[in-house]
A tleap script that builds the chain and sets N, CA, C and O, in Angstrom:
source leaprc.protein.ff14SB
mol = sequence {
  NMET THR GLY MET ALA ASN THR GLY ARG ASN
  ASP THR CYS PRO CYS GLY SER GLY LYS LYS
  PHE LYS ARG CYS CYS GLN GLU LYS LEU ARG
  THR LYS ASN SER TYR ASN ILE LEU THR MET
  LEU VAL LEU ILE GLY ALA LEU ALA ALA ALA
  VAL ALA ALA GLY ILE SER THR LEU THR ARG
  ASP SER VAL PRO ILE PRO ALA GLY LYS VAL
  TRP SER PRO GLU HIE GLY HIE TYR CHIE
}
set mol.1.N position { 0.850 -1.179 0.000 }
set mol.1.CA position { 0.000 0.000 0.000 }
set mol.1.C position { 0.892 1.238 0.000 }
set mol.1.O position { 1.795 1.343 0.830 }
set mol.2.N position { 0.659 2.160 -0.899 }
set mol.2.CA position { 1.464 3.375 -0.976 }
set mol.2.C position { 0.866 4.432 -0.069 }
set mol.2.O position { -0.319 4.384 0.262 }
set mol.3.N position { 1.697 5.393 0.335 }
set mol.3.CA position { 1.217 6.470 1.186 }
set mol.3.C position { 0.408 7.487 0.398 }
set mol.3.O position { 0.506 7.557 -0.827 }
set mol.4.N position { -0.393 8.275 1.108 }
set mol.4.CA position { -1.230 9.279 0.445 }
set mol.4.C position { -0.397 10.372 -0.200 }
set mol.4.O position { -0.852 10.999 -1.157 }
set mol.5.N position { 0.813 10.620 0.296 }
set mol.5.CA position { 1.661 11.662 -0.281 }
set mol.5.C position { 2.103 11.284 -1.693 }
set mol.5.O position { 2.385 12.164 -2.507 }
set mol.6.N position { 2.166 9.979 -1.994 }
set mol.6.CA position { 2.601 9.508 -3.309 }
set mol.6.C position { 1.427 9.192 -4.226 }
set mol.6.O position { 1.642 8.752 -5.355 }
set mol.7.N position { 0.204 9.401 -3.778 }
set mol.7.CA position { -0.986 9.047 -4.541 }
set mol.7.C position { -1.393 10.178 -5.468 }
set mol.7.O position { -1.484 11.330 -5.043 }
set mol.8.N position { -1.640 9.854 -6.735 }
set mol.8.CA position { -2.131 10.845 -7.686 }
set mol.8.C position { -3.631 11.029 -7.526 }
set mol.8.O position { -4.306 10.179 -6.944 }
set mol.9.N position { -4.152 12.128 -8.036 }
set mol.9.CA position { -5.585 12.431 -7.911 }
set mol.9.C position { -6.480 11.336 -8.490 }
set mol.9.O position { -7.534 11.033 -7.930 }
set mol.10.N position { -6.068 10.751 -9.592 }
set mol.10.CA position { -6.904 9.761 -10.269 }
set mol.10.C position { -6.572 8.319 -9.888 }
set mol.10.O position { -7.169 7.388 -10.429 }
set mol.11.N position { -5.634 8.123 -8.970 }
set mol.11.CA position { -5.310 6.777 -8.501 }
set mol.11.C position { -6.389 6.303 -7.532 }
set mol.11.O position { -7.139 7.103 -6.973 }
set mol.12.N position { -6.449 4.989 -7.346 }
set mol.12.CA position { -7.366 4.429 -6.355 }
set mol.12.C position { -6.905 4.868 -4.969 }
set mol.12.O position { -5.710 4.849 -4.678 }
set mol.13.N position { -7.837 5.258 -4.123 }
set mol.13.CA position { -7.508 5.761 -2.787 }
set mol.13.C position { -6.860 4.667 -1.948 }
set mol.13.O position { -7.349 3.538 -1.940 }
set mol.14.N position { -5.783 4.968 -1.248 }
set mol.14.CA position { -5.094 3.968 -0.429 }
set mol.14.C position { -5.883 3.523 0.804 }
set mol.14.O position { -5.470 2.586 1.488 }
set mol.15.N position { -7.009 4.176 1.101 }
set mol.15.CA position { -7.786 3.775 2.279 }
set mol.15.C position { -8.560 2.488 2.033 }
set mol.15.O position { -9.074 1.882 2.973 }
set mol.16.N position { -8.647 2.063 0.758 }
set mol.16.CA position { -9.319 0.802 0.444 }
set mol.16.C position { -10.786 0.956 0.079 }
set mol.16.O position { -11.489 -0.048 -0.038 }
set mol.17.N position { -11.268 2.162 -0.104 }
set mol.17.CA position { -12.680 2.383 -0.425 }
set mol.17.C position { -13.016 1.986 -1.858 }
set mol.17.O position { -14.179 1.730 -2.170 }
set mol.18.N position { -12.013 1.932 -2.733 }
set mol.18.CA position { -12.239 1.628 -4.134 }
set mol.18.C position { -12.520 2.873 -4.963 }
set mol.18.O position { -12.595 2.788 -6.189 }
set mol.19.N position { -12.675 4.022 -4.325 }
set mol.19.CA position { -12.935 5.282 -5.025 }
set mol.19.C position { -11.615 5.887 -5.478 }
set mol.19.O position { -10.545 5.490 -5.016 }
set mol.20.N position { -11.703 6.857 -6.390 }
set mol.20.CA position { -10.523 7.623 -6.759 }
set mol.20.C position { -10.134 8.504 -5.574 }
set mol.20.O position { -10.981 8.949 -4.800 }
set mol.21.N position { -8.831 8.740 -5.457 }
set mol.21.CA position { -8.302 9.549 -4.350 }
set mol.21.C position { -8.960 10.927 -4.293 }
set mol.21.O position { -9.272 11.421 -3.209 }
set mol.22.N position { -9.174 11.560 -5.471 }
set mol.22.CA position { -9.751 12.912 -5.505 }
set mol.22.C position { -11.189 12.932 -5.001 }
set mol.22.O position { -11.666 13.986 -4.581 }
set mol.23.N position { -11.892 11.807 -5.028 }
set mol.23.CA position { -13.283 11.719 -4.575 }
set mol.23.C position { -13.395 11.157 -3.161 }
set mol.23.O position { -14.496 11.037 -2.623 }
set mol.24.N position { -12.266 10.816 -2.565 }
set mol.24.CA position { -12.312 10.152 -1.253 }
set mol.24.C position { -11.528 10.928 -0.185 }
set mol.24.O position { -12.113 11.750 0.520 }
set mol.25.N position { -10.246 10.690 -0.056 }
set mol.25.CA position { -9.449 11.221 1.061 }
set mol.25.C position { -8.637 12.467 0.742 }
set mol.25.O position { -8.028 13.034 1.649 }
set mol.26.N position { -8.603 12.919 -0.510 }
set mol.26.CA position { -7.782 14.080 -0.850 }
set mol.26.C position { -8.244 15.323 -0.085 }
set mol.26.O position { -7.413 16.059 0.447 }
set mol.27.N position { -9.542 15.566 -0.023 }
set mol.27.CA position { -10.052 16.759 0.663 }
set mol.27.C position { -9.792 16.672 2.172 }
set mol.27.O position { -9.499 17.685 2.806 }
set mol.28.N position { -9.895 15.482 2.744 }
set mol.28.CA position { -9.600 15.301 4.173 }
set mol.28.C position { -8.143 15.659 4.468 }
set mol.28.O position { -7.837 16.323 5.458 }
set mol.29.N position { -7.259 15.203 3.586 }
set mol.29.CA position { -5.835 15.490 3.752 }
set mol.29.C position { -5.567 16.982 3.606 }
set mol.29.O position { -4.793 17.548 4.379 }
set mol.30.N position { -6.200 17.632 2.621 }
set mol.30.CA position { -6.024 19.070 2.397 }
set mol.30.C position { -6.541 19.865 3.599 }
set mol.30.O position { -5.897 20.822 4.028 }
set mol.31.N position { -7.703 19.477 4.148 }
set mol.31.CA position { -8.277 20.160 5.307 }
set mol.31.C position { -7.370 20.010 6.524 }
set mol.31.O position { -7.174 20.967 7.274 }
set mol.32.N position { -6.824 18.833 6.721 }
set mol.32.CA position { -5.921 18.588 7.851 }
set mol.32.C position { -4.680 19.470 7.741 }
set mol.32.O position { -4.248 20.053 8.736 }
set mol.33.N position { -4.106 19.575 6.548 }
set mol.33.CA position { -2.912 20.400 6.355 }
set mol.33.C position { -3.239 21.874 6.577 }
set mol.33.O position { -2.426 22.594 7.157 }
set mol.34.N position { -4.395 22.340 6.136 }
set mol.34.CA position { -4.803 23.732 6.342 }
set mol.34.C position { -4.962 24.029 7.825 }
set mol.34.O position { -4.563 25.094 8.296 }
set mol.35.N position { -5.545 23.087 8.561 }
set mol.35.CA position { -5.726 23.257 10.000 }
set mol.35.C position { -4.372 23.358 10.693 }
set mol.35.O position { -4.200 24.188 11.585 }
set mol.36.N position { -3.420 22.537 10.304 }
set mol.36.CA position { -2.087 22.577 10.920 }
set mol.36.C position { -1.393 23.909 10.657 }
set mol.36.O position { -0.747 24.452 11.553 }
set mol.37.N position { -1.515 24.440 9.454 }
set mol.37.CA position { -0.895 25.728 9.119 }
set mol.37.C position { -1.549 26.846 9.914 }
set mol.37.O position { -0.858 27.720 10.437 }
set mol.38.N position { -2.879 26.827 10.010 }
set mol.38.CA position { -3.596 27.846 10.774 }
set mol.38.C position { -3.201 27.801 12.246 }
set mol.38.O position { -2.978 28.844 12.860 }
set mol.39.N position { -3.113 26.614 12.809 }
set mol.39.CA position { -2.704 26.468 14.212 }
set mol.39.C position { -1.299 27.027 14.425 }
set mol.39.O position { -1.045 27.709 15.418 }
set mol.40.N position { -0.395 26.742 13.501 }
set mol.40.CA position { 0.979 27.239 13.622 }
set mol.40.C position { 1.007 28.771 13.555 }
set mol.40.O position { 1.741 29.406 14.312 }
set mol.41.N position { 0.223 29.363 12.665 }
set mol.41.CA position { 0.186 30.823 12.555 }
set mol.41.C position { -0.377 31.469 13.821 }
set mol.41.O position { 0.119 32.506 14.260 }
set mol.42.N position { -1.403 30.865 14.405 }
set mol.42.CA position { -1.969 31.391 15.648 }
set mol.42.C position { -0.935 31.324 16.775 }
set mol.42.O position { -0.793 32.274 17.544 }
set mol.43.N position { -0.228 30.223 16.871 }
set mol.43.CA position { 0.797 30.090 17.914 }
set mol.43.C position { 1.947 31.081 17.723 }
set mol.43.O position { 2.454 31.634 18.699 }
set mol.44.N position { 2.357 31.305 16.491 }
set mol.44.CA position { 3.417 32.275 16.215 }
set mol.44.C position { 2.952 33.679 16.590 }
set mol.44.O position { 3.719 34.454 17.161 }
set mol.45.N position { 1.695 34.010 16.271 }
set mol.45.CA position { 1.138 35.317 16.635 }
set mol.45.C position { 1.081 35.508 18.138 }
set mol.45.O position { 1.408 36.583 18.642 }
set mol.46.N position { 0.668 34.473 18.861 }
set mol.46.CA position { 0.601 34.557 20.318 }
set mol.46.C position { 2.004 34.725 20.916 }
set mol.46.O position { 2.192 35.492 21.860 }
set mol.47.N position { 2.962 34.018 20.372 }
set mol.47.CA position { 4.342 34.141 20.848 }
set mol.47.C position { 4.880 35.543 20.593 }
set mol.47.O position { 5.531 36.125 21.461 }
set mol.48.N position { 4.616 36.089 19.413 }
set mol.48.CA position { 5.068 37.445 19.097 }
set mol.48.C position { 4.427 38.468 20.030 }
set mol.48.O position { 5.091 39.406 20.470 }
set mol.49.N position { 3.143 38.296 20.333 }
set mol.49.CA position { 2.459 39.209 21.254 }
set mol.49.C position { 3.057 39.114 22.656 }
set mol.49.O position { 3.234 40.131 23.327 }
set mol.50.N position { 3.365 37.908 23.094 }
set mol.50.CA position { 3.957 37.729 24.420 }
set mol.50.C position { 5.340 38.369 24.502 }
set mol.50.O position { 5.678 38.992 25.508 }
set mol.51.N position { 6.129 38.219 23.461 }
set mol.51.CA position { 7.467 38.831 23.433 }
set mol.51.C position { 7.341 40.353 23.439 }
set mol.51.O position { 8.071 41.033 24.160 }
set mol.52.N position { 6.422 40.889 22.641 }
set mol.52.CA position { 6.232 42.343 22.604 }
set mol.52.C position { 5.776 42.867 23.960 }
set mol.52.O position { 6.236 43.920 24.401 }
set mol.53.N position { 4.878 42.145 24.624 }
set mol.53.CA position { 4.409 42.563 25.942 }
set mol.53.C position { 5.553 42.521 26.960 }
set mol.53.O position { 5.663 43.401 27.813 }
set mol.54.N position { 6.393 41.502 26.866 }
set mol.54.CA position { 7.530 41.404 27.778 }
set mol.54.C position { 8.528 42.522 27.568 }
set mol.54.O position { 9.045 43.083 28.534 }
set mol.55.N position { 8.803 42.848 26.330 }
set mol.55.CA position { 9.731 43.947 26.028 }
set mol.55.C position { 9.155 45.267 26.511 }
set mol.55.O position { 9.879 46.096 27.062 }
set mol.56.N position { 7.862 45.469 26.310 }
set mol.56.CA position { 7.208 46.693 26.755 }
set mol.56.C position { 7.288 46.838 28.273 }
set mol.56.O position { 7.552 47.925 28.788 }
set mol.57.N position { 7.061 45.747 28.974 }
set mol.57.CA position { 7.125 45.778 30.438 }
set mol.57.C position { 8.547 46.068 30.911 }
set mol.57.O position { 8.743 46.865 31.828 }
set mol.58.N position { 9.528 45.435 30.300 }
set mol.58.CA position { 10.912 45.667 30.701 }
set mol.58.C position { 11.328 47.108 30.448 }
set mol.58.O position { 11.997 47.714 31.285 }
set mol.59.N position { 10.947 47.657 29.321 }
set mol.59.CA position { 11.316 49.027 28.976 }
set mol.59.C position { 10.655 50.020 29.910 }
set mol.59.O position { 11.299 50.955 30.388 }
set mol.60.N position { 9.380 49.822 30.171 }
set mol.60.CA position { 8.625 50.756 31.001 }
set mol.60.C position { 9.102 50.716 32.454 }
set mol.60.O position { 9.242 51.760 33.091 }
set mol.61.N position { 9.353 49.511 32.981 }
set mol.61.CA position { 9.717 49.382 34.392 }
set mol.61.C position { 11.178 49.702 34.671 }
set mol.61.O position { 11.528 49.993 35.815 }
set mol.62.N position { 12.029 49.658 33.675 }
set mol.62.CA position { 13.454 49.858 33.913 }
set mol.62.C position { 13.831 51.343 33.961 }
set mol.62.O position { 14.914 51.679 34.438 }
set mol.63.N position { 12.963 52.235 33.477 }
set mol.63.CA position { 13.258 53.662 33.477 }
set mol.63.C position { 12.412 54.328 34.559 }
set mol.63.O position { 11.185 54.323 34.457 }
set mol.64.N position { 13.033 54.903 35.593 }
set mol.64.CA position { 12.249 55.564 36.635 }
set mol.64.C position { 11.611 56.848 36.089 }
set mol.64.O position { 12.207 57.549 35.271 }
set mol.65.N position { 10.399 57.139 36.553 }
set mol.65.CA position { 9.695 58.352 36.127 }
set mol.65.C position { 10.302 59.541 36.878 }
set mol.65.O position { 10.316 59.553 38.109 }
set mol.66.N position { 10.802 60.535 36.150 }
set mol.66.CA position { 11.381 61.709 36.810 }
set mol.66.C position { 10.308 62.472 37.606 }
set mol.66.O position { 9.175 62.626 37.151 }
set mol.67.N position { 10.687 62.940 38.789 }
set mol.67.CA position { 9.749 63.677 39.648 }
set mol.67.C position { 9.325 64.974 38.970 }
set mol.67.O position { 10.165 65.719 38.467 }
set mol.68.N position { 8.018 65.246 38.958 }
set mol.68.CA position { 7.497 66.475 38.394 }
set mol.68.C position { 7.472 66.509 36.878 }
set mol.68.O position { 7.241 67.567 36.294 }
set mol.69.N position { 7.702 65.389 36.233 }
set mol.69.CA position { 7.724 65.336 34.771 }
set mol.69.C position { 6.453 64.655 34.249 }
set mol.69.O position { 5.828 63.863 34.954 }
set mol.70.N position { 6.084 64.972 33.014 }
set mol.70.CA position { 4.912 64.401 32.358 }
set mol.70.C position { 5.363 63.797 31.035 }
set mol.70.O position { 6.157 64.389 30.304 }
set mol.71.N position { 4.842 62.599 30.738 }
set mol.71.CA position { 5.195 61.903 29.502 }
set mol.71.C position { 4.556 62.597 28.311 }
set mol.71.O position { 3.371 62.930 28.342 }
set mol.72.N position { 5.337 62.815 27.265 }
set mol.72.CA position { 4.845 63.413 26.028 }
set mol.72.C position { 4.856 62.346 24.932 }
set mol.72.O position { 5.917 62.022 24.399 }
set mol.73.N position { 3.665 61.786 24.584 }
set mol.73.CA position { 3.639 60.734 23.566 }
set mol.73.C position { 4.104 61.216 22.198 }
set mol.73.O position { 4.719 60.449 21.457 }
set mol.74.N position { 3.825 62.468 21.845 }
set mol.74.CA position { 4.247 62.928 20.531 }
set mol.74.C position { 5.751 63.095 20.409 }
set mol.74.O position { 6.290 63.027 19.305 }
set mol.75.N position { 6.444 63.316 21.534 }
set mol.75.CA position { 7.900 63.448 21.501 }
set mol.75.C position { 8.622 62.182 21.959 }
set mol.75.O position { 9.800 61.992 21.655 }
set mol.76.N position { 7.900 61.298 22.705 }
set mol.76.CA position { 8.486 60.057 23.160 }
set mol.76.C position { 9.412 60.195 24.342 }
set mol.76.O position { 10.285 59.351 24.545 }
set mol.77.N position { 9.237 61.263 25.143 }
set mol.77.CA position { 10.051 61.434 26.348 }
set mol.77.C position { 9.294 62.316 27.351 }
set mol.77.O position { 8.207 62.818 27.065 }
set mol.78.N position { 9.905 62.490 28.545 }
set mol.78.CA position { 9.286 63.296 29.603 }
set mol.78.C position { 9.614 64.778 29.444 }
set mol.78.O position { 10.693 65.138 28.972 }
set mol.79.N position { 8.670 65.633 29.842 }
set mol.79.CA position { 8.871 67.092 29.876 }
set mol.79.C position { 8.721 67.567 31.307 }
set mol.79.O position { 8.849 68.761 31.577 }
savepdb mol mol.pdb
quit
C-alpha cells in the first residue's frame, strides 16, 4: 500500500474504499494540512504578542519616572 503523499488524484484511494483519491481522502488530507498551518500561525502570533508585551514591560519598568515630569507621547520622552 502506498502512502497518500505519493498518490495521484486519479489513482485508487489507499484507504481501500475503491474510489478515486480525488473523490475520497484528498479533501480530508487538504483540510488537515490547512488546519495545521492555521494552528501554527496562531501560535506564532501569540508568541510574538507575548514577546512584545515582555519587552514593553521591561522598557517601562526599567526607566524611573522623573519627579514632576509628564510623559509626552508625541515626543516620546518626559517634559
